[in-house]
N, C-alpha and C positions, 0 to 999 in steps of 0.2 A: 229157197224163201230165204230172203236175208228178213232177220227180226229186230226190230227197232232199238231191240239193247245193246245188240252188236253194231250196227250203223251209227249209234251216238243221235237222240232226238234234240237232245237238249243244246239251246242258241246260250251262249255265254254273254253274260254282260247285259242281260235284260232285267232290270230289274222287276219285281212281282209279289203280291203277297202268297205268302206260306200256302197250298194248297190244303195242308192239313188242317188250318183254322175253317177252312170253307168246307171239308168234310165232317169236322167236328159240329159244326151249327146243322148239317141238314137232319130233317128228319121227314122220312117218307112212312105217308098213314098206311097200313095195313103190312108192312114191312119191316124187319129189322135190319139195320147196317150197323155192321161194325168192320174196325181195320183189321188187318190182316195183322195178329202176332205170329212171328216168323221165329216163334221159341213154342210154338203148340202145335197141335194137329191140324191147324190153319194150312200149314206148309205143305203135307200130306193130301190134304182135299183140293189144294189148289194143281199140285202136281198131278193128281190123279184126274181130275177135268182135263188138264191142258195136255194130257198124252192119250184122249179118246181121241178115235179118229176123227169125228166131228171137228171137236174145236182144233187139234191139231192143224186140219185141212184149211181155216179159217186165219188161226195165229202164225202158224208157226213155229212155236214155241215148246215143241215137247221135248223139253228137256230133263235132264236127271234131277232127282232132287235136291241135290245140294247146290245146284245151279240155280234152281228157282227158290232156295231159301236166301242165296246172295243177292240173286236179282231185287227181294223182296225187302230186303236190310237195306240196298241199295237206295230204293224207292223213298221208303221212311226217312230214311237221312237228308234226301235231298231238298225237300221244299217246293220240288216241280211237279212228281208226281205222286198219289197216294193209291194204295191199294187196299180193296175193301171186300168185304164179302154180303151178300145180299140173301138173306133168309124170308120164308114165308111158312106162318103156323110151327115155328120149330124146326123145319126142313132147311136146309143150306141149298139153295139153287143157282147162285149166280155169282160171277167174280168181276168186279168194277175198278178198272181205273181210271182216276180222276186225273187232268194234267193240267198245268198253267199252260194255253195255246201260246201265251204271247213268246214265253219262253222255250217252245218247241218249234221243230223245222216246219211245222206248219204255218207258223206265223210268215214264213214266206212267199206263201200261197192266198193272202187277203189282209187286209188291213186291220190288224187285230190292237186290242187294248190289255193293259196289267190282268185287267179282272175277269177276262175271257177265261171259260174253263170246257174243257174237252172230255167227252168219254168214251171210254174203251168198254164194251160190254161183252160176256160171254156166259150164255146159259150154259152154266157145268154140270148140272144134274140131268142127268137122258131121260128121266122120265118126264120133266118139266120143258123140254125140245118141241117147236112146233105144235105149241098150244097157247100163243100170245103171249108168253111171259116177256119175252123181249120188249114188245111194246106196252107192256103194262110199267116194268120197270123205269123203261125209256122214259117214259109220261111223268111219273113219278120224281125221276132224278132232274128231270128239266123243273119241273114246276116247285119242287123243294129248292134248287138251286136259286132260282129269281126269288123266291122269298127269304131264302138265308141270306142272300148277299143282295143287298140294293142295289150294287154298283156293278154287278155282274151284268152287263149286256147281252152277250151271246152263250150259249150252251153249243158247242160242236161235236160234230161225228165225224169221220173220214174213213168208214169201212171199205176196204178193199175193193176194187171194182167188180170183181169176179165173184165176188160174196152176194149174190142177187137177194138172198133172205135178209141182210144185214141192210144192202140198201134199201130194200121195200119196206122194212121196220121203220126206217127216219124218215122215207117218205109219208109214209104212213102216219106218223107222229104232227105232222103238217110242218117240218122243218124245211126250211127254203134251200134249194139245190143250186150250190154256189158254181158248180163246175167241177170237171175231171182235171186232178192235180196230180203231180210226178214226187212221189217222196222217195228218199233214198231206197225203204223197201218194198213199196210197192206202188203203183197206179191205184190213187183215190177216188171216191167222189166226195166232194167237201160239203156237207150240209150244217146250216146254222138255224138255231132257232132263236129269233130277234124278240127280247124283252118286248119292246114296242109293239109286235106283233104276233108273238106267239100266244094261241088260245087253249089254255086245257082242255082235253076230250074227257068228258064226264064217264064215255063209255069205258075208258081204261082205267078209272077210277075205282080203289077198291070199296 
């Protein structure tokens, strides 16, 4: 499987607000969200998660530690993507990448806006997989995203079409299925949560 870092997802020449500003404004009730620090143990954490069989199968990024560190630094320097870790009750449980969809190859597959935000989510903690945490964190991110940025019209996901669990989470969140799309590194299912139509799920809130 090709990984999105290798194929180069960013579309050059597309203006958009820095995704780091969006991330800094997010507040997830019931969760702690922090930007990944590439000079800390965060690198070991993400590297370890990405090399577990379940996450490696879904993400295709079972890289050595130093490659992960370089990748994280590149995300933090670019303004297009931002990596973060989600914790609950003092326990780190998930890795999140937020990205400006307007400047991403996914923008070729729908009518994008500079304030649209895409979400990649991996439940890294083995103890938290298969217990609804993906849906809970996904719901919190979408709700917090619309609250943090009034100009954000859409929050998007594009799980690999073979990843039935991730596809199921997006559908369960009430996101609109826009269709199957071909990206450089995968066949994906594109989902969008539209601000005008999206209704938070109280049963998924803390």
